[in-house]
C-alpha positions as CSV (number, residue, x, y, z in Angstrom):
1,M,0.0,0.0,0.0
2,I,1.3,3.5,-0.9
3,Q,1.9,5.6,2.2
4,P,1.8,9.4,2.1
5,N,5.5,9.6,2.7
6,D,6.0,7.3,-0.3
7,I,4.8,10.1,-2.7
8,H,7.3,12.5,-4.1
9,T,7.3,15.1,-6.9
10,L,9.4,14.3,-9.9
11,T,11.3,17.5,-9.2
12,D,12.1,16.3,-5.7
13,F,13.3,13.0,-7.1
14,K,15.6,14.8,-9.5
15,R,17.0,17.1,-6.8
16,N,17.4,14.4,-4.2
17,S,17.5,11.1,-6.1
18,D,20.1,9.6,-3.8
19,G,17.8,10.1,-0.8
20,V,14.7,8.9,-2.5
21,V,16.4,5.9,-3.9
22,E,17.7,5.1,-0.4
23,R,14.2,5.3,1.1
24,I,12.9,3.1,-1.7
25,A,15.6,0.5,-1.1
26,N,15.0,0.5,2.7
27,S,11.2,0.3,2.6
28,R,11.0,-2.1,-0.4
29,R,7.6,-0.4,-1.0
30,P,6.7,1.3,-4.3
31,H,6.9,5.1,-4.4
32,V,4.8,7.3,-6.5
33,L,6.3,10.2,-8.4
34,T,4.0,13.0,-9.3
35,V,4.0,15.6,-12.1
36,E,1.9,18.7,-11.7
37,G,0.2,17.1,-8.6
38,A,-0.9,14.0,-10.4
39,P,0.5,10.5,-10.0
40,R,2.7,9.7,-13.0
41,F,5.3,7.0,-12.2
42,V,5.7,4.2,-9.8
43,V,9.3,3.4,-8.7
44,Q,10.1,0.2,-6.8
45,E,13.2,-1.7,-5.8
46,A,13.8,-4.4,-8.5
47,S,13.8,-7.5,-6.3
48,A,10.6,-6.3,-4.5
49,Y,9.0,-5.9,-7.9
50,Q,10.1,-9.3,-9.1
51,E,8.6,-10.9,-5.9
52,L,5.4,-9.1,-6.7
53,V,5.3,-10.4,-10.3
54,E,6.0,-13.9,-9.1
55,V,3.2,-13.9,-6.6
56,L,0.8,-12.4,-9.2
57,E,1.8,-15.1,-11.7
58,A,1.3,-17.9,-9.1
59,L,-2.2,-16.5,-8.2
60,L,-3.2,-16.2,-11.9
61,A,-2.0,-19.8,-12.6
62,G,-4.0,-21.1,-9.6
63,E,-7.1,-19.2,-10.8
64,R,-6.7,-20.7,-14.3
65,R,-6.4,-24.2,-12.9
66,T,-9.5,-23.6,-10.8
67,R,-11.4,-22.3,-13.7
68,V,-10.4,-25.2,-15.9
69,G,-11.3,-27.7,-13.1
70,A,-14.7,-26.1,-12.7
71,E,-15.3,-26.3,-16.5
72,D,-14.5,-30.0,-16.5
73,R,-17.2,-30.8,-13.9
């Protein structure tokens, strides 16, 4: 879940990228970068993103198996 302190302006990111990157690495949560007050980009530590993708793929595979099993009945 995105926390209020995980939201940064793109300008802040450009000015203080080392600090923002350190916070992202330490929290392992996604951070939102805004442009003109609107969310524009999500930045996340690569291994945390990979874990998220793997969990999502496993859930989708399980859903597909459940759906196929239900159709076979």
